[in-house]
N, CA, C and O atoms as CSV, one atom per row, in Angstrom:
chain,resi,resn,atom,element,x,y,z
A,1,UNK,N,N,-5.521,29.234,-5.159
A,1,UNK,CA,C,-5.820,27.843,-4.368
A,1,UNK,C,C,-4.560,27.527,-4.055
A,1,UNK,O,O,-3.579,28.079,-4.551
A,2,UNK,N,N,-4.511,26.215,-2.838
A,2,UNK,CA,C,-3.296,26.077,-1.972
A,2,UNK,C,C,-3.564,24.629,-1.902
A,2,UNK,O,O,-4.690,24.140,-1.987
A,3,UNK,N,N,-2.132,23.768,-1.693
A,3,UNK,CA,C,-2.521,22.304,-1.855
A,3,UNK,C,C,-1.917,22.389,-0.579
A,3,UNK,O,O,-0.995,23.176,-0.369
A,4,UNK,N,N,-2.406,21.580,0.349
A,4,UNK,CA,C,-1.828,21.266,1.904
A,4,UNK,C,C,-1.324,19.786,1.525
A,4,UNK,O,O,-1.955,19.176,0.662
A,5,UNK,N,N,-0.440,19.311,2.010
A,5,UNK,CA,C,0.263,17.825,2.297
A,5,UNK,C,C,-0.087,17.660,3.502
A,5,UNK,O,O,-0.422,18.702,4.065
A,6,UNK,N,N,-0.139,16.596,4.193
A,6,UNK,CA,C,-0.183,16.170,5.303
A,6,UNK,C,C,0.242,14.665,5.131
A,6,UNK,O,O,0.544,14.123,4.068
A,7,UNK,N,N,0.207,14.084,6.401
A,7,UNK,CA,C,1.363,12.776,6.621
A,7,UNK,C,C,-0.331,11.616,6.027
A,7,UNK,O,O,-0.215,10.658,5.264
A,8,UNK,N,N,-1.401,11.980,6.499
A,8,UNK,CA,C,-2.165,11.149,6.051
A,8,UNK,C,C,-3.402,11.157,4.908
A,8,UNK,O,O,-4.217,10.362,4.442
A,9,UNK,N,N,-2.984,12.688,4.745
A,9,UNK,CA,C,-4.056,13.155,3.328
A,9,UNK,C,C,-3.625,14.118,2.727
A,9,UNK,O,O,-2.784,14.780,3.334
A,10,UNK,N,N,-4.042,14.595,1.247
A,10,UNK,CA,C,-3.726,15.469,0.913
A,10,UNK,C,C,-4.776,16.470,0.399
A,10,UNK,O,O,-5.502,16.087,-0.518
A,11,UNK,N,N,-4.949,17.834,0.941
A,11,UNK,CA,C,-5.973,18.339,0.787
A,11,UNK,C,C,-6.073,19.518,-0.145
A,11,UNK,O,O,-5.034,20.179,-0.139
A,12,UNK,N,N,-7.378,20.158,-1.255
A,12,UNK,CA,C,-6.628,21.089,-1.977
A,12,UNK,C,C,-7.820,21.936,-2.070
A,12,UNK,O,O,-8.873,21.607,-2.618
A,13,UNK,N,N,-7.523,23.273,-1.378
A,13,UNK,CA,C,-7.714,24.584,-1.275
A,13,UNK,C,C,-8.711,25.232,-2.209
A,13,UNK,O,O,-8.401,24.987,-3.375
A,14,UNK,N,N,-9.942,26.070,-2.091
A,14,UNK,CA,C,-9.752,27.348,-2.764
A,14,UNK,C,C,-10.549,28.108,-2.118
A,14,UNK,O,O,-11.335,27.516,-1.378
A,15,UNK,N,N,-10.622,29.452,-2.156
A,15,UNK,CA,C,-11.499,30.364,-1.441
A,15,UNK,C,C,-12.668,30.541,-2.119
A,15,UNK,O,O,-12.685,30.396,-3.341
A,16,UNK,N,N,-13.711,30.851,-1.470
A,16,UNK,CA,C,-14.866,30.700,-2.040
A,16,UNK,C,C,-15.831,29.817,-2.049
A,16,UNK,O,O,-15.417,28.753,-2.510
A,17,UNK,N,N,-16.633,29.791,-1.828
A,17,UNK,CA,C,-17.663,28.937,-1.431
A,17,UNK,C,C,-18.259,27.957,-2.727
A,17,UNK,O,O,-17.896,28.098,-3.895
A,18,UNK,N,N,-19.091,27.105,-2.327
A,18,UNK,CA,C,-19.523,26.415,-3.891
A,18,UNK,C,C,-20.655,27.423,-4.804
A,18,UNK,O,O,-21.445,28.073,-4.119
A,19,UNK,N,N,-20.720,27.524,-5.947
A,19,UNK,CA,C,-20.780,28.236,-7.050
A,19,UNK,C,C,-22.410,27.832,-7.482
A,19,UNK,O,O,-22.793,26.688,-7.725
A,20,UNK,N,N,-23.195,28.979,-7.507
A,20,UNK,CA,C,-24.518,28.219,-8.539
A,20,UNK,C,C,-25.351,27.531,-7.889
A,20,UNK,O,O,-25.951,26.713,-8.586
A,21,UNK,N,N,-25.734,27.559,-6.352
A,21,UNK,CA,C,-26.093,26.855,-5.612
A,21,UNK,C,C,-26.166,25.296,-5.799
A,21,UNK,O,O,-27.143,24.547,-5.832
A,22,UNK,N,N,-24.628,25.013,-5.926
A,22,UNK,CA,C,-24.314,23.932,-5.946
A,22,UNK,C,C,-23.981,23.254,-4.054
A,22,UNK,O,O,-23.325,23.872,-3.216
A,23,UNK,N,N,-24.528,22.148,-3.876
A,23,UNK,CA,C,-24.585,21.670,-2.364
A,23,UNK,C,C,-23.134,20.789,-2.306
A,23,UNK,O,O,-22.359,20.662,-3.253
A,24,UNK,N,N,-22.960,20.186,-0.881
A,24,UNK,CA,C,-21.617,18.799,-1.154
A,24,UNK,C,C,-22.750,17.799,-1.594
A,24,UNK,O,O,-22.366,17.086,-2.521
A,25,UNK,N,N,-23.348,17.683,-1.404
A,25,UNK,CA,C,-24.165,16.366,-1.910
A,25,UNK,C,C,-24.878,16.536,-3.446
A,25,UNK,O,O,-25.508,15.751,-4.155
A,26,UNK,N,N,-24.554,17.643,-3.568
A,26,UNK,CA,C,-24.866,17.837,-5.181
A,26,UNK,C,C,-23.773,17.225,-6.189
A,26,UNK,O,O,-23.881,16.650,-7.272
A,27,UNK,N,N,-22.385,17.681,-5.175
A,27,UNK,CA,C,-21.400,16.835,-6.177
A,27,UNK,C,C,-21.129,15.464,-5.766
A,27,UNK,O,O,-20.138,14.910,-6.242
A,28,UNK,N,N,-21.816,14.895,-5.014
A,28,UNK,CA,C,-21.096,13.328,-5.348
A,28,UNK,C,C,-22.393,12.920,-6.027
A,28,UNK,O,O,-22.850,11.906,-5.499
A,29,UNK,N,N,-23.328,13.507,-7.293
A,29,UNK,CA,C,-24.176,13.073,-7.743
A,29,UNK,C,C,-23.655,12.541,-9.026
A,29,UNK,O,O,-23.891,11.500,-9.639
A,30,UNK,N,N,-22.699,13.789,-9.309
A,30,UNK,CA,C,-21.739,13.503,-10.437
A,30,UNK,C,C,-22.431,14.371,-11.721
A,30,UNK,O,O,-23.504,14.952,-11.558
A,31,UNK,N,N,-21.739,14.398,-12.957
A,31,UNK,CA,C,-22.310,15.776,-14.193
A,31,UNK,C,C,-22.960,17.036,-13.952
A,31,UNK,O,O,-23.970,17.548,-14.435
A,32,UNK,N,N,-21.817,17.548,-12.761
A,32,UNK,CA,C,-22.010,18.606,-12.456
A,32,UNK,C,C,-21.289,19.915,-13.151
A,32,UNK,O,O,-20.064,20.000,-13.061
A,33,UNK,N,N,-22.110,21.037,-13.911
A,33,UNK,CA,C,-21.731,21.653,-14.698
A,33,UNK,C,C,-21.465,22.811,-14.292
A,33,UNK,O,O,-21.335,23.320,-15.405
A,34,UNK,N,N,-21.193,24.016,-13.271
A,34,UNK,CA,C,-21.146,25.218,-13.465
A,34,UNK,C,C,-20.029,26.291,-13.546
A,34,UNK,O,O,-19.216,26.183,-12.628
A,35,UNK,N,N,-19.853,27.035,-14.190
A,35,UNK,CA,C,-18.877,27.448,-14.580
A,35,UNK,C,C,-18.762,29.025,-13.940
A,35,UNK,O,O,-19.507,29.939,-14.293
A,36,UNK,N,N,-18.054,29.110,-13.279
A,36,UNK,CA,C,-17.779,30.621,-12.125
A,36,UNK,C,C,-17.027,31.697,-12.584
A,36,UNK,O,O,-17.090,32.818,-12.081
A,37,UNK,N,N,-16.092,31.297,-13.821
A,37,UNK,CA,C,-15.787,32.003,-15.116
A,37,UNK,C,C,-15.679,31.466,-16.474
A,37,UNK,O,O,-14.867,30.799,-17.114
A,38,UNK,N,N,-16.991,32.103,-16.689
A,38,UNK,CA,C,-16.551,31.320,-18.396
A,38,UNK,C,C,-15.602,31.881,-19.518
A,38,UNK,O,O,-15.462,31.421,-20.652
A,39,UNK,N,N,-14.906,33.102,-18.894
A,39,UNK,CA,C,-13.679,33.230,-19.468
A,39,UNK,C,C,-12.591,31.797,-19.705
A,39,UNK,O,O,-12.224,31.087,-20.641
A,40,UNK,N,N,-12.402,31.894,-18.449
A,40,UNK,CA,C,-11.311,30.845,-18.475
A,40,UNK,C,C,-11.497,29.233,-19.055
A,40,UNK,O,O,-10.673,28.459,-19.541
A,41,UNK,N,N,-13.066,29.087,-18.756
A,41,UNK,CA,C,-13.307,27.653,-19.338
A,41,UNK,C,C,-13.368,27.686,-20.989
A,41,UNK,O,O,-13.276,26.604,-21.568
A,42,UNK,N,N,-13.504,28.776,-21.687
A,42,UNK,CA,C,-13.197,29.300,-22.918
A,42,UNK,C,C,-12.480,28.781,-23.191
A,42,UNK,O,O,-12.598,27.892,-24.034
A,43,UNK,N,N,-11.045,29.178,-22.430
A,43,UNK,CA,C,-9.609,29.203,-22.987
A,43,UNK,C,C,-8.939,28.001,-22.385
A,43,UNK,O,O,-7.772,27.681,-22.610
A,44,UNK,N,N,-9.716,27.408,-21.657
A,44,UNK,CA,C,-9.034,25.568,-21.607
A,44,UNK,C,C,-9.922,24.894,-22.354
A,44,UNK,O,O,-9.385,23.808,-22.573
A,45,UNK,N,N,-11.079,24.921,-22.920
A,45,UNK,CA,C,-11.398,24.473,-24.002
A,45,UNK,C,C,-10.751,24.621,-24.905
A,45,UNK,O,O,-10.773,23.537,-25.488
A,46,UNK,N,N,-10.014,25.446,-25.561
A,46,UNK,CA,C,-9.220,26.276,-26.629
A,46,UNK,C,C,-8.281,25.505,-27.127
A,46,UNK,O,O,-7.980,25.062,-28.235
A,47,UNK,N,N,-7.771,25.429,-25.726
A,47,UNK,CA,C,-6.058,24.684,-25.175
A,47,UNK,C,C,-6.458,23.082,-24.994
A,47,UNK,O,O,-5.455,22.375,-24.892
A,48,UNK,N,N,-7.401,22.546,-24.948
A,48,UNK,CA,C,-8.004,21.326,-25.404
A,48,UNK,C,C,-7.477,20.859,-23.698
A,48,UNK,O,O,-6.645,19.953,-23.729
A,49,UNK,N,N,-7.818,21.314,-22.362
A,49,UNK,CA,C,-7.529,20.984,-21.406
A,49,UNK,C,C,-8.346,20.523,-20.568
A,49,UNK,O,O,-8.227,19.913,-19.506
A,50,UNK,N,N,-9.737,21.121,-21.563
A,50,UNK,CA,C,-11.272,19.990,-20.342
A,50,UNK,C,C,-11.585,18.891,-22.147
A,50,UNK,O,O,-11.621,19.062,-23.366
A,51,UNK,N,N,-11.720,17.916,-21.198
A,51,UNK,CA,C,-11.998,16.724,-21.852
A,51,UNK,C,C,-13.843,16.618,-22.222
A,51,UNK,O,O,-14.412,16.076,-23.169
A,52,UNK,N,N,-14.381,17.352,-21.081
A,52,UNK,CA,C,-15.700,17.171,-22.003
A,52,UNK,C,C,-16.730,18.011,-20.429
A,52,UNK,O,O,-16.353,17.809,-19.275
A,53,UNK,N,N,-17.682,18.682,-20.678
A,53,UNK,CA,C,-18.434,19.905,-19.031
A,53,UNK,C,C,-18.717,18.358,-18.550
A,53,UNK,O,O,-18.859,17.302,-19.167
A,54,UNK,N,N,-18.730,18.693,-17.259
A,54,UNK,CA,C,-19.677,17.573,-16.352
A,54,UNK,C,C,-18.605,16.644,-15.723
A,54,UNK,O,O,-18.720,16.123,-14.614
A,55,UNK,N,N,-17.363,16.473,-16.710
A,55,UNK,CA,C,-16.815,14.923,-16.685
A,55,UNK,C,C,-16.141,14.964,-15.210
A,55,UNK,O,O,-15.760,13.865,-14.808
A,56,UNK,N,N,-15.936,16.075,-14.338
A,56,UNK,CA,C,-14.606,16.102,-13.613
A,56,UNK,C,C,-14.803,15.356,-12.478
A,56,UNK,O,O,-13.922,14.578,-12.114
A,57,UNK,N,N,-16.088,15.508,-11.707
A,57,UNK,CA,C,-16.791,14.952,-10.789
A,57,UNK,C,C,-16.696,13.844,-10.574
A,57,UNK,O,O,-16.447,13.491,-9.422
A,58,UNK,N,N,-16.886,12.748,-11.761
A,58,UNK,CA,C,-17.519,11.375,-12.140
A,58,UNK,C,C,-15.748,10.768,-12.112
A,58,UNK,O,O,-15.207,9.894,-11.435
A,59,UNK,N,N,-15.457,11.291,-12.713
A,59,UNK,CA,C,-13.673,11.036,-12.734
A,59,UNK,C,C,-13.163,10.794,-11.298
A,59,UNK,O,O,-12.616,9.758,-10.920
A,60,UNK,N,N,-13.408,11.859,-10.567
A,60,UNK,CA,C,-12.820,11.769,-9.301
A,60,UNK,C,C,-13.248,11.430,-8.491
A,60,UNK,O,O,-12.604,11.331,-7.447
A,61,UNK,N,N,-15.094,10.937,-8.612
A,61,UNK,CA,C,-15.667,9.970,-7.775
A,61,UNK,C,C,-15.148,8.339,-8.008
A,61,UNK,O,O,-14.902,7.520,-7.122
A,62,UNK,N,N,-15.074,8.167,-9.369
A,62,UNK,CA,C,-14.665,6.879,-9.529
A,62,UNK,C,C,-12.748,6.390,-9.387
A,62,UNK,O,O,-12.260,5.271,-9.224
A,63,UNK,N,N,-12.190,7.494,-9.505
A,63,UNK,CA,C,-10.687,7.159,-9.095
A,63,UNK,C,C,-10.492,7.294,-7.511
A,63,UNK,O,O,-9.599,6.581,-7.054
A,64,UNK,N,N,-11.196,8.105,-6.598
A,64,UNK,CA,C,-10.889,8.028,-5.210
A,64,UNK,C,C,-12.610,8.265,-4.584
A,64,UNK,O,O,-13.345,9.252,-4.609
A,65,UNK,N,N,-12.777,7.053,-4.119
A,65,UNK,CA,C,-14.435,7.260,-3.644
A,65,UNK,C,C,-14.496,7.593,-2.294
A,65,UNK,O,O,-15.598,7.558,-1.747
A,66,UNK,N,N,-13.346,7.960,-1.558
A,66,UNK,CA,C,-13.370,8.166,-0.609
A,66,UNK,C,C,-12.894,9.849,0.132
A,66,UNK,O,O,-12.705,10.388,1.222
A,67,UNK,N,N,-12.885,10.084,-1.072
A,67,UNK,CA,C,-12.822,11.833,-1.451
A,67,UNK,C,C,-13.661,12.598,0.072
A,67,UNK,O,O,-14.751,12.077,0.308
A,68,UNK,N,N,-13.344,13.453,0.813
A,68,UNK,CA,C,-14.176,14.268,1.220
A,68,UNK,C,C,-14.380,15.944,0.690
A,68,UNK,O,O,-13.516,16.820,0.729
A,69,UNK,N,N,-15.422,16.038,0.325
A,69,UNK,CA,C,-15.716,17.500,0.052
A,69,UNK,C,C,-15.766,18.831,1.526
A,69,UNK,O,O,-16.571,18.337,2.316
A,70,UNK,N,N,-15.424,19.753,1.935
A,70,UNK,CA,C,-15.343,20.491,3.198
A,70,UNK,C,C,-15.725,21.741,2.151
A,70,UNK,O,O,-15.473,21.854,0.951
A,71,UNK,N,N,-16.722,23.005,3.452
A,71,UNK,CA,C,-16.826,24.178,3.263
A,71,UNK,C,C,-16.143,25.017,4.649
A,71,UNK,O,O,-16.852,25.392,5.583
A,72,UNK,N,N,-15.305,25.138,4.619
A,72,UNK,CA,C,-14.655,26.231,6.093
A,72,UNK,C,C,-14.960,27.326,5.578
A,72,UNK,O,O,-14.712,27.534,4.390
A,73,UNK,N,N,-15.591,28.298,6.402
A,73,UNK,CA,C,-15.222,29.758,6.661
A,73,UNK,C,C,-15.377,30.225,5.232
A,73,UNK,O,O,-15.332,31.450,5.340
A,74,UNK,N,N,-15.502,29.992,4.212
A,74,UNK,CA,C,-15.529,30.375,3.061
A,74,UNK,C,C,-14.516,29.956,2.151
A,74,UNK,O,O,-14.078,30.631,1.219
A,75,UNK,N,N,-14.077,28.504,2.559
A,75,UNK,CA,C,-13.149,27.970,2.034
A,75,UNK,C,C,-13.761,26.752,1.343
A,75,UNK,O,O,-14.496,26.036,2.022
A,76,UNK,N,N,-13.512,26.409,-0.067
A,76,UNK,CA,C,-13.875,24.625,-0.576
A,76,UNK,C,C,-12.835,24.112,-0.105
A,76,UNK,O,O,-11.778,24.646,-0.440
A,77,UNK,N,N,-12.778,22.860,0.864
A,77,UNK,CA,C,-11.674,21.987,0.516
A,77,UNK,C,C,-12.172,20.696,0.187
A,77,UNK,O,O,-13.353,20.349,0.204
A,78,UNK,N,N,-11.024,19.907,-0.160
A,78,UNK,CA,C,-11.406,18.882,-1.061
A,78,UNK,C,C,-10.119,17.836,-0.649
A,78,UNK,O,O,-8.988,18.001,-1.108
A,79,UNK,N,N,-10.363,17.083,-0.008
A,79,UNK,CA,C,-9.418,15.817,0.867
A,79,UNK,C,C,-9.700,14.975,0.237
A,79,UNK,O,O,-10.805,14.607,-0.161
A,80,UNK,N,N,-7.773,14.212,-0.060
A,80,UNK,CA,C,-8.206,12.902,-0.965
A,80,UNK,C,C,-6.761,12.324,0.145
A,80,UNK,O,O,-5.758,12.999,0.377
A,81,UNK,N,N,-7.030,11.003,0.651
A,81,UNK,CA,C,-6.514,10.126,1.602
A,81,UNK,C,C,-5.442,9.676,0.722
A,81,UNK,O,O,-5.690,9.484,-0.469
A,82,UNK,N,N,-4.005,9.447,1.303
A,82,UNK,CA,C,-2.872,8.940,0.950
A,82,UNK,C,C,-2.721,7.661,0.932
A,82,UNK,O,O,-2.611,7.107,2.025
A,83,UNK,N,N,-2.685,7.035,-0.007
A,83,UNK,CA,C,-2.451,5.554,0.037
A,83,UNK,C,C,-0.956,5.216,0.667
A,83,UNK,O,O,-0.927,4.006,0.892
A,84,UNK,N,N,-0.307,5.542,0.858
A,84,UNK,CA,C,0.908,5.472,1.164
A,84,UNK,C,C,1.437,6.001,2.506
A,84,UNK,O,O,2.550,6.102,3.022
A,85,UNK,N,N,-0.209,6.387,2.964
A,85,UNK,CA,C,0.429,6.573,4.462
A,85,UNK,C,C,-0.634,5.335,5.191
A,85,UNK,O,O,-1.808,5.023,4.989
A,86,UNK,N,N,0.544,4.784,6.218
A,86,UNK,CA,C,-0.352,3.264,7.107
A,86,UNK,C,C,-0.035,4.144,8.446
A,86,UNK,O,O,0.891,4.908,8.716
A,87,UNK,N,N,-1.116,3.745,9.126
A,87,UNK,CA,C,-1.706,4.308,10.430
A,87,UNK,C,C,0.111,3.229,11.191
A,87,UNK,O,O,0.968,2.443,10.784
A,88,UNK,N,N,-0.292,3.993,12.471
A,88,UNK,CA,C,0.952,4.127,13.139
A,88,UNK,C,C,1.175,2.745,13.867
A,88,UNK,O,O,0.127,2.114,14.001
A,89,UNK,N,N,2.182,2.201,14.312
A,89,UNK,CA,C,1.735,0.674,14.507
A,89,UNK,C,C,1.080,0.273,16.052
A,89,UNK,O,O,1.240,1.309,16.697
A,90,UNK,N,N,0.751,-0.231,16.498
A,90,UNK,CA,C,-0.570,-0.350,17.559
A,90,UNK,C,C,0.551,-0.868,18.936
A,90,UNK,O,O,1.231,-1.894,18.902
A,91,UNK,N,N,0.527,-0.169,19.744
A,91,UNK,CA,C,1.232,-0.182,21.144
A,91,UNK,C,C,0.731,-1.253,21.806
A,91,UNK,O,O,-0.442,-1.093,22.145
A,92,UNK,N,N,1.414,-2.707,22.228
A,92,UNK,CA,C,0.105,-3.507,22.876
A,92,UNK,C,C,0.740,-3.017,24.457
A,92,UNK,O,O,1.838,-2.561,24.776
A,93,UNK,N,N,-0.130,-3.245,25.017
A,93,UNK,CA,C,0.031,-2.554,26.479
A,93,UNK,C,C,0.068,-3.214,27.748
A,93,UNK,O,O,-0.358,-2.982,28.880
A,94,UNK,N,N,0.811,-4.242,27.098
A,94,UNK,CA,C,1.054,-5.632,28.139
A,94,UNK,C,C,3.167,-4.931,27.922
A,94,UNK,O,O,3.843,-4.711,26.917
A,95,UNK,N,N,3.417,-4.844,29.145
A,95,UNK,CA,C,4.524,-4.351,29.005
A,95,UNK,C,C,5.408,-5.492,28.805
A,95,UNK,O,O,4.965,-6.572,28.415
A,96,UNK,N,N,6.999,-5.240,29.130
A,96,UNK,CA,C,7.768,-5.922,28.029
A,96,UNK,C,C,8.540,-6.520,29.452
A,96,UNK,O,O,8.949,-5.700,30.274
A,97,UNK,N,N,8.689,-7.777,29.656
A,97,UNK,CA,C,8.982,-8.267,30.271
A,97,UNK,C,C,10.694,-8.320,30.913
A,97,UNK,O,O,11.063,-8.664,32.035
A,98,UNK,N,N,11.323,-7.956,30.016
A,98,UNK,CA,C,12.716,-8.138,30.054
A,98,UNK,C,C,13.864,-6.631,28.995
A,98,UNK,O,O,14.853,-6.534,28.267
A,99,UNK,N,N,12.673,-5.700,29.710
A,99,UNK,CA,C,13.256,-4.898,28.466
A,99,UNK,C,C,14.741,-4.433,28.368
A,99,UNK,O,O,15.108,-4.092,29.492
A,100,UNK,N,N,15.849,-4.275,27.336
A,100,UNK,CA,C,16.793,-4.300,26.917
A,100,UNK,C,C,17.166,-2.763,27.068
A,100,UNK,O,O,16.503,-1.911,26.476
A,101,UNK,N,N,18.341,-2.404,27.947
A,101,UNK,CA,C,19.360,-0.823,27.685
A,101,UNK,C,C,20.176,-0.428,26.119
A,101,UNK,O,O,20.946,-0.961,25.320
A,102,UNK,N,N,19.501,0.745,26.291
A,102,UNK,CA,C,20.673,0.523,24.671
A,102,UNK,C,C,21.698,1.502,24.995
A,102,UNK,O,O,21.558,2.724,25.036
A,103,UNK,N,N,23.007,0.649,25.277
A,103,UNK,CA,C,25.085,0.651,25.521
A,103,UNK,C,C,24.663,1.969,24.891
A,103,UNK,O,O,24.254,2.201,23.753
A,104,UNK,N,N,24.857,2.719,25.862
A,104,UNK,CA,C,25.536,4.402,25.320
A,104,UNK,C,C,27.703,4.391,24.878
A,104,UNK,O,O,28.700,3.718,25.143
A,105,UNK,N,N,27.269,5.758,24.011
A,105,UNK,CA,C,29.020,5.224,23.734
A,105,UNK,C,C,29.729,6.581,24.584
A,105,UNK,O,O,29.258,7.698,24.801
A,106,UNK,N,N,30.978,6.013,24.938
A,106,UNK,CA,C,31.478,6.957,26.313
A,106,UNK,C,C,31.461,8.337,25.346
A,106,UNK,O,O,31.365,8.538,24.136
A,107,UNK,N,N,31.588,9.074,26.403
A,107,UNK,CA,C,31.212,10.562,25.965
A,107,UNK,C,C,33.325,10.846,25.617
A,107,UNK,O,O,34.293,10.143,25.905
A,108,UNK,N,N,33.259,11.550,25.245
A,108,UNK,CA,C,34.500,12.463,24.856
A,108,UNK,C,C,34.810,13.576,25.679
A,108,UNK,O,O,33.898,14.277,26.117
A,109,UNK,N,N,35.852,13.784,25.905
A,109,UNK,CA,C,35.981,14.703,26.862
A,109,UNK,C,C,36.345,16.376,25.445
A,109,UNK,O,O,37.140,16.567,24.525
A,110,UNK,N,N,34.978,17.325,26.224
A,110,UNK,CA,C,34.928,18.127,25.093
A,110,UNK,C,C,35.412,19.167,25.925
A,110,UNK,O,O,35.170,20.143,25.215
A,111,UNK,N,N,36.008,19.670,27.104
A,111,UNK,CA,C,37.073,20.625,27.783
A,111,UNK,C,C,37.936,21.007,27.278
A,111,UNK,O,O,38.907,20.291,27.522
A,112,UNK,N,N,38.179,21.868,26.602
A,112,UNK,CA,C,39.527,22.256,26.059
A,112,UNK,C,C,40.056,23.339,26.976
A,112,UNK,O,O,39.439,24.289,27.459
A,113,UNK,N,N,41.777,22.878,27.165
A,113,UNK,CA,C,42.544,23.934,27.467
A,113,UNK,C,C,42.749,25.337,26.212
A,113,UNK,O,O,43.051,25.118,25.039
A,114,UNK,N,N,42.491,26.832,26.829
A,114,UNK,CA,C,42.721,27.573,25.783
A,114,UNK,C,C,43.717,27.465,24.720
A,114,UNK,O,O,43.504,28.051,23.658
A,115,UNK,N,N,45.040,26.615,24.930
A,115,UNK,CA,C,45.871,26.133,24.574
A,115,UNK,C,C,46.010,24.780,23.401
A,115,UNK,O,O,46.724,24.401,22.473
A,116,UNK,N,N,44.553,24.312,24.330
A,116,UNK,CA,C,44.359,23.439,22.913
A,116,UNK,C,C,42.912,23.706,21.892
A,116,UNK,O,O,42.138,23.087,21.163
A,117,UNK,N,N,43.144,24.898,22.352
A,117,UNK,CA,C,41.751,25.209,21.447
A,117,UNK,C,C,42.635,25.958,20.182
A,117,UNK,O,O,42.618,25.580,19.011
A,118,UNK,N,N,43.228,26.845,20.596
A,118,UNK,CA,C,44.246,27.544,19.842
A,118,UNK,C,C,44.456,26.316,19.048
A,118,UNK,O,O,44.008,26.245,17.904
A,119,UNK,N,N,44.913,25.638,19.426
A,119,UNK,CA,C,46.273,24.204,18.534
A,119,UNK,C,C,45.224,23.697,17.680
A,119,UNK,O,O,45.586,23.707,16.503
A,120,UNK,N,N,43.469,23.038,17.941
A,120,UNK,CA,C,42.724,22.276,17.129
A,120,UNK,C,C,41.905,23.328,16.070
A,120,UNK,O,O,41.235,22.961,15.105
A,121,UNK,N,N,42.139,24.767,16.516
A,121,UNK,CA,C,41.105,25.448,15.635
A,121,UNK,C,C,42.402,26.327,14.758
A,121,UNK,O,O,42.071,27.323,14.113
A,122,UNK,N,N,43.891,25.883,14.785
A,122,UNK,CA,C,44.568,26.546,13.480
A,122,UNK,C,C,44.342,26.076,12.750
A,122,UNK,O,O,44.060,24.884,12.626
A,123,UNK,N,N,44.423,27.213,11.744
A,123,UNK,CA,C,43.475,27.141,9.891
A,123,UNK,C,C,44.960,26.815,9.314
A,123,UNK,O,O,45.851,26.724,10.158
A,124,UNK,N,N,45.133,26.721,8.618
A,124,UNK,CA,C,46.066,27.025,7.369
A,124,UNK,C,C,45.336,27.042,5.577
A,124,UNK,O,O,44.799,26.263,4.789
A,125,UNK,N,N,45.733,28.371,5.654
A,125,UNK,CA,C,45.055,29.289,4.123
A,125,UNK,C,C,45.882,29.023,3.416
A,125,UNK,O,O,45.853,29.426,2.253
């Protein structure tokens, strides 16, 4: 499993396609419970990490209705929009009438003679 974080979304990726005849459309119907690995599922039930079978999809869809499900090249991807993302500010097509130039800081003299370099770089240990 991988988590990919982008500026506008978070993706959770899992190797493998949907299991047991599930389709992307049937996921949105909710209350789907197909277990690929019953041993892991039983372990999660024993340690109380599972609230109820088939409850995950309704929870996801109620909290993130715009979630995207994709299958690409044998990878199942769930993409959540990031609420903190704000789209780029719109750029006006009207050119500025009086653009201001940013003042530049005067450059320091950066060339040193070998004598100046030895003097400036001398270290006391």
